C-alpha positions as CSV (number, residue, x, y, z in Angstrom):
1,X,20.5,125.2,-156.1
2,X,21.4,122.1,-158.0
3,X,19.8,118.8,-157.2
4,X,21.6,117.0,-154.3
5,X,24.2,114.6,-155.8
6,X,23.0,111.6,-153.7
7,X,19.4,112.2,-154.8
8,X,20.6,112.4,-158.4
9,X,22.5,109.2,-158.1
10,X,19.5,107.5,-156.7
11,X,17.3,108.8,-159.5
12,X,19.8,107.7,-162.1
13,X,19.9,104.2,-160.6
14,X,16.1,104.0,-160.7
15,X,16.1,105.1,-164.3
16,X,18.7,102.5,-165.2
17,X,16.7,99.8,-163.6
18,X,13.9,100.5,-166.1
19,X,10.6,98.7,-165.9
20,X,7.0,99.8,-166.5
21,X,5.4,102.8,-164.9
22,X,2.9,102.4,-162.1
23,X,0.1,103.5,-164.3
24,X,0.9,100.6,-166.7
25,X,0.9,97.8,-164.1
26,X,-2.2,98.7,-162.1
27,X,-2.9,99.3,-158.4
28,X,-2.0,95.8,-157.0
29,X,1.5,95.6,-158.6
30,X,2.1,99.3,-157.9
31,X,1.4,98.7,-154.2
32,X,3.8,95.8,-154.1
33,X,6.5,97.7,-155.9
34,X,6.1,100.8,-153.7
35,X,6.3,98.7,-150.5
36,X,9.4,96.9,-151.8
37,X,11.0,100.2,-152.5
38,X,10.2,101.5,-149.0
39,X,11.7,98.3,-147.5
40,X,14.8,99.0,-149.5
41,X,15.3,102.7,-148.8
42,X,13.4,103.2,-145.6
43,X,14.8,103.2,-142.0
44,X,15.9,99.8,-140.7
45,X,15.2,98.1,-137.4
46,X,14.0,101.2,-135.5
47,X,13.1,100.2,-131.9
48,X,10.1,101.7,-130.2
49,X,8.6,101.2,-126.8
50,X,5.5,99.5,-128.1
51,X,3.3,99.1,-131.1
52,X,-0.4,98.1,-131.0
53,X,-2.7,97.3,-133.9
54,X,-6.3,98.4,-133.3
55,X,-9.5,98.4,-135.5
56,X,-11.5,101.6,-135.2
57,X,-15.0,102.2,-136.5
58,X,-15.6,104.0,-139.8
59,X,-18.5,104.7,-142.1
60,X,-17.2,102.1,-144.6
61,X,-16.2,99.5,-142.0
62,X,-13.4,99.1,-139.5
63,X,-10.2,101.1,-140.1
64,X,-6.9,99.5,-139.1
65,X,-4.6,101.8,-137.1
66,X,-1.2,101.2,-135.5
67,X,-0.3,103.0,-132.3
68,X,3.4,103.6,-131.7
69,X,4.8,104.6,-128.3
70,X,8.3,105.9,-128.1
71,X,11.1,104.2,-126.3
72,X,10.8,104.7,-122.5
73,X,7.2,105.9,-122.7
74,X,5.0,104.8,-119.9
75,X,1.2,104.7,-119.7
76,X,0.8,108.4,-119.0
77,X,-1.1,110.7,-121.4
78,X,1.2,112.0,-124.1
79,X,0.9,114.3,-127.1
80,X,0.0,112.4,-130.3
81,X,0.4,112.6,-134.0
82,X,-2.4,111.1,-136.1
83,X,-0.5,110.2,-139.3
84,X,-1.8,109.6,-142.9
85,X,0.7,107.8,-145.2
86,X,1.4,109.1,-148.7
87,X,0.8,107.2,-152.0
88,X,-1.6,109.2,-154.1
89,X,-4.6,107.7,-152.4
90,X,-3.8,104.5,-154.3
91,X,-0.6,103.0,-152.8
92,X,1.1,102.9,-149.4
93,X,-0.2,101.4,-146.1
94,X,0.7,101.1,-142.5
95,X,3.6,98.8,-143.3
96,X,5.1,101.0,-146.0
97,X,5.5,103.8,-143.5
98,X,6.2,101.7,-140.4
99,X,9.8,102.7,-140.0
100,X,9.0,106.4,-140.6
101,X,6.3,106.3,-137.9
102,X,8.7,104.6,-135.5
103,X,11.3,107.4,-136.1
104,X,8.7,110.2,-135.6
105,X,7.5,108.6,-132.3
106,X,11.0,108.5,-130.9
107,X,12.3,111.8,-132.3
108,X,9.2,113.8,-131.2
109,X,8.5,111.7,-128.0
110,X,5.0,111.3,-129.4
111,X,2.4,108.6,-129.6
112,X,2.0,108.2,-133.4
113,X,-1.3,106.7,-134.7
114,X,-0.8,105.6,-138.3
115,X,-4.1,105.2,-140.2
116,X,-4.6,102.6,-142.9
117,X,-7.4,104.4,-144.8
118,X,-9.2,102.9,-147.7
119,X,-7.5,103.2,-151.1
120,X,-8.6,103.9,-154.7
121,X,-9.6,102.7,-157.2
122,X,-11.5,100.2,-155.1
123,X,-12.7,103.1,-152.8
124,X,-12.9,106.4,-154.5
125,X,-13.4,109.9,-152.9
126,X,-14.5,110.5,-150.2
127,X,-13.5,107.2,-148.7
128,X,-10.0,108.2,-147.7
129,X,-11.2,111.5,-146.3
130,X,-14.0,109.8,-144.3
131,X,-11.6,107.3,-142.8
132,X,-9.1,110.0,-142.0
133,X,-11.6,112.1,-140.1
134,X,-13.2,109.0,-138.4
135,X,-9.8,107.9,-137.1
136,X,-9.0,111.4,-135.8
137,X,-12.4,111.5,-134.0
138,X,-11.8,108.1,-132.5
139,X,-8.4,109.1,-131.1
140,X,-9.9,112.2,-129.6
141,X,-12.8,110.3,-128.0
142,X,-10.7,107.3,-126.8
143,X,-7.6,109.3,-125.9
144,X,-7.3,108.1,-122.3
145,X,-7.5,104.4,-123.4
146,X,-4.4,104.8,-125.6
147,X,-2.4,107.1,-123.4
148,X,-3.0,110.3,-125.4
149,X,-3.6,113.8,-124.1
150,X,-6.8,114.8,-125.9
151,X,-5.7,118.4,-125.8
152,X,-2.5,117.7,-127.6
153,X,-3.3,116.0,-130.8
154,X,-1.6,116.8,-134.1
155,X,-2.4,115.6,-137.6
156,X,0.2,114.9,-140.2
157,X,0.9,113.2,-143.5
158,X,3.1,113.2,-146.6
159,X,1.9,113.9,-150.1
160,X,-1.7,112.6,-150.4
161,X,-1.5,112.0,-146.6
162,X,-0.6,115.7,-146.3
163,X,-3.7,116.5,-148.1
164,X,-5.8,114.4,-145.8
165,X,-4.1,116.0,-142.8
166,X,-4.9,119.5,-144.1
167,X,-8.5,118.5,-144.9
168,X,-9.3,117.0,-141.5
169,X,-7.7,119.9,-139.8
170,X,-10.2,122.1,-141.7
171,X,-13.2,119.8,-141.0
172,X,-12.6,118.7,-137.4
173,X,-14.5,120.1,-134.5
174,X,-12.9,123.3,-133.3
175,X,-10.0,122.5,-130.9
176,X,-9.6,118.8,-131.7
177,X,-6.5,119.4,-133.8
178,X,-3.7,121.3,-132.1
179,X,-1.0,121.2,-134.8
180,X,-0.5,120.2,-138.4
181,X,2.5,118.4,-140.1
182,X,2.2,118.8,-143.8
183,X,5.0,117.1,-145.7
184,X,5.0,117.8,-149.5
185,X,1.2,118.1,-149.4
186,X,-1.2,117.8,-152.3
187,X,-3.3,121.0,-151.9
188,X,-5.0,121.5,-155.3
189,X,-5.9,118.6,-157.5
190,X,-5.8,119.6,-161.1
191,X,-3.7,122.7,-160.6
192,X,-1.2,123.9,-163.2
193,X,1.8,125.4,-161.4
194,X,5.3,126.2,-162.5
195,X,6.8,123.4,-160.4
196,X,4.4,120.9,-161.8
197,X,5.5,121.8,-165.4
198,X,9.2,122.2,-164.6
199,X,9.5,118.9,-162.7
200,X,6.9,116.8,-164.6
201,X,9.4,114.1,-165.6
202,X,12.5,112.6,-163.9
203,X,12.2,113.8,-160.3
204,X,10.9,110.8,-158.3
205,X,7.2,111.9,-158.6
206,X,6.1,112.5,-162.1
207,X,3.0,114.3,-163.5
208,X,1.9,111.2,-165.4
209,X,1.8,109.2,-162.1
210,X,-0.1,112.1,-160.4
211,X,-2.6,112.0,-163.1
212,X,-3.1,108.3,-162.7
213,X,-3.5,108.6,-158.9
214,X,-6.0,111.4,-159.3
215,X,-7.9,109.5,-162.0
216,X,-8.1,106.5,-159.8
217,X,-9.3,108.5,-156.8
218,X,-11.8,110.9,-158.3
219,X,-15.4,109.8,-159.2
220,X,-16.8,111.0,-162.5
221,X,-18.0,114.6,-162.3
222,X,-16.5,115.4,-158.9
223,X,-15.7,119.1,-158.2
224,X,-11.9,119.2,-157.8
225,X,-12.3,122.5,-155.9
226,X,-14.1,120.7,-153.0
227,X,-11.9,121.6,-149.9
228,X,-12.2,117.9,-148.9
229,X,-10.1,117.2,-152.1
230,X,-8.2,120.4,-152.5
231,X,-7.6,122.2,-149.2
232,X,-6.2,125.2,-150.9
233,X,-9.7,126.0,-152.2
234,X,-11.2,126.4,-148.7
235,X,-12.8,129.8,-148.4
236,X,-11.7,130.5,-144.9
237,X,-8.7,128.9,-143.1
238,X,-8.6,131.4,-140.2
239,X,-8.5,129.8,-136.8
240,X,-6.7,126.7,-137.9
241,X,-3.9,125.2,-135.8
242,X,-0.3,126.0,-136.4
243,X,1.3,124.2,-139.3
244,X,4.8,122.8,-140.1
245,X,5.1,122.6,-143.9
246,X,8.0,120.7,-145.6
247,X,8.7,121.2,-149.3
248,X,11.2,120.1,-151.8
249,X,12.6,122.4,-154.4
250,X,12.5,119.8,-157.2
251,X,9.0,118.6,-156.3
252,X,6.2,119.0,-158.8
253,X,3.9,119.8,-155.7
254,X,6.3,122.5,-154.4
255,X,4.3,125.5,-155.6
256,X,0.9,124.3,-154.4
257,X,2.4,123.5,-151.0
258,X,3.8,127.0,-150.7
259,X,0.5,128.5,-151.8
260,X,-1.3,126.7,-149.0
261,X,1.3,127.9,-146.5
262,X,0.9,131.4,-147.7
263,X,-2.9,131.1,-147.5
264,X,-2.7,129.9,-143.9
265,X,-0.2,132.7,-143.0
266,X,-2.3,135.4,-144.6
267,X,-5.3,134.2,-142.5
268,X,-3.3,134.6,-139.3
269,X,-2.3,131.0,-138.8
270,X,1.2,130.4,-137.5
271,X,3.2,128.6,-140.2
272,X,6.8,127.2,-140.3
273,X,7.9,126.5,-143.9
274,X,11.0,124.4,-144.4
275,X,11.9,124.3,-148.0
276,X,14.7,121.9,-149.0
277,X,15.7,123.5,-152.3
278,X,18.0,120.7,-153.5
279,X,15.5,117.8,-152.7
280,X,12.7,115.9,-154.5
281,X,9.2,115.0,-153.4
282,X,9.1,112.9,-150.2
283,X,12.9,112.6,-149.9
284,X,12.3,111.7,-146.3
285,X,11.5,108.2,-147.6
286,X,15.2,107.7,-148.6
287,X,16.5,107.1,-145.0
288,X,19.1,104.5,-146.1
289,X,20.3,106.6,-149.0
290,X,20.3,110.1,-147.8
291,X,21.6,111.5,-144.4
292,X,19.4,114.6,-144.8
293,X,16.3,112.4,-144.8
294,X,16.8,111.4,-141.2
295,X,17.6,115.0,-140.2
296,X,14.6,116.4,-141.9
297,X,12.1,113.9,-140.5
298,X,13.6,114.3,-137.0
299,X,13.3,118.1,-137.3
300,X,9.7,117.8,-138.4
301,X,8.7,115.5,-135.5
302,X,10.5,117.8,-133.0
303,X,8.8,120.9,-134.4
304,X,5.3,119.3,-134.1
305,X,6.1,118.2,-130.6
306,X,7.1,121.8,-129.8
307,X,3.7,123.0,-131.0
308,X,2.0,120.6,-128.7
309,X,3.7,121.7,-125.5
């Protein structure tokens, strides 16, 4: 299927604007640029019932989280989605994904807990993973205080955040995670796949940027096959909670995401794969550009909510 014409027009506009690549400007400028893009293309003025900023304990210090309650939610215990933003472990934060988390809270009738985990290169692996797992454990242990049903907690994330969600689902105590939302996930750092080669340049996420992200995140000599980095390399994924996996046909990460879905399914895990064959990596960001972006994110939130019933 050809690339969606609205996506192509957006990519053409980005190309025409020019400017240096993220890897050339460094992490601070890259973060500012990414947040500005998300402000431009993301959802606008999404009302929710309530937001609350909380600091939760972690091995490397306190971790900021933001709790979103949907419109008309009361104080009763609700299903929850612990969400990890994308950005290659280097960029993105609570604010970049604020509108998206608001949408997911409303569309899924979920309390969404967005986690502002530590970023590279200031904090290399396993900092992001450690924060992701610590935040999940805090939500489970303090569920009643934030109106969460401890038996109905999902983890989710996009791109690098999808990797974190898959990793903590593998590492969490049995029964803590009831569902997974994996949007365009990183599943094997350093893999060479057909989609990575075919869509290496010109399709929103580029291989050069991925290499910079990974180089920023990985300490020297680290084993890229560690399941806390590359969930696809876990020896045994049986018994994991059901997963909703969103992929884009023009995404360099497409094939590794599909491989992880296949691995889960082969191990007996219930998996729903939604493959948008005419879309790019993380097209759900493009809420003000692309009607399908809203539909896709709403469908994902509803699907996860259905797994938590």
